[in-house]
Wavefront OBJ file of the C-alpha trace (Angstrom):
o trace
v -46.252 54.731 -11.642
v -42.865 55.697 -13.016
v -40.731 58.794 -12.374
v -37.941 60.378 -14.362
v -35.829 63.511 -14.049
v -35.315 65.914 -16.930
v -31.611 66.665 -16.603
v -31.986 69.821 -18.712
v -34.267 71.333 -16.056
v -32.682 69.930 -12.866
v -30.669 72.550 -11.004
v -29.537 70.351 -8.112
v -31.760 71.658 -5.320
v -31.916 68.134 -3.888
v -35.490 68.217 -2.683
v -36.329 64.992 -4.505
v -33.781 62.884 -2.660
v -34.457 64.656 0.634
v -38.209 63.984 0.420
v -38.143 60.575 -1.282
v -34.754 58.922 -0.622
v -36.127 55.539 -1.616
v -36.833 56.820 -5.134
v -34.128 59.417 -5.782
v -30.446 59.784 -5.073
v -27.800 62.330 -5.972
v -24.999 62.156 -8.469
v -21.408 63.290 -7.840
v -22.364 66.919 -8.452
v -25.479 66.922 -6.250
v -28.045 66.644 -9.031
v -30.996 64.336 -8.524
v -31.124 60.958 -10.164
v -33.768 58.275 -10.244
v -32.851 55.081 -8.432
v -33.352 51.825 -10.291
v -35.520 52.053 -13.362
v -37.825 54.717 -11.953
v -40.652 52.345 -11.093
v -42.365 53.512 -7.918
v -42.969 50.594 -5.540
v -46.396 50.157 -3.955
v -46.734 52.471 -0.983
v -44.223 55.037 -2.308
v -46.652 56.908 -4.577
v -47.222 59.650 -1.999
v -43.465 60.232 -1.658
v -43.126 60.420 -5.449
v -45.908 62.993 -5.713
v -44.414 65.001 -2.841
v -41.047 65.134 -4.599
v -42.712 66.201 -7.861
v -44.687 68.941 -6.120
v -41.614 70.294 -4.335
v -39.225 70.470 -7.286
v -38.823 74.199 -7.982
v -37.666 73.524 -11.543
v -40.479 71.034 -12.291
v -37.772 68.633 -13.454
v -39.516 65.440 -12.308
v -42.024 63.802 -14.611
v -44.516 61.192 -13.436
v -46.006 58.624 -15.755
v -49.103 56.920 -14.403
v -49.220 53.364 -15.651
v -52.581 51.847 -16.346
l 1 2 3 4 5 6 7 8 9 10 11 12 13 14 15 16 17 18 19 20 21 22 23 24 25 26 27 28 29 30 31 32 33 34 35 36 37 38 39 40 41 42 43 44 45 46 47 48 49 50 51 52 53 54 55 56 57 58 59 60 61 62 63 64 65 66
């Protein structure tokens, strides 16, 4: 699984890094940013999905890797 943030849609609500701090951080202006390369480590899939579901702007995209 891989996550990414669409910076055109992100409004800086911060729910992603509040709900999944191991996957998301904030930039200098408070907008969410993906940590690392966006690969979700084993065991963090639930946190990634929770962040996606709670983003009011739907700015987080999830790519399921097969």
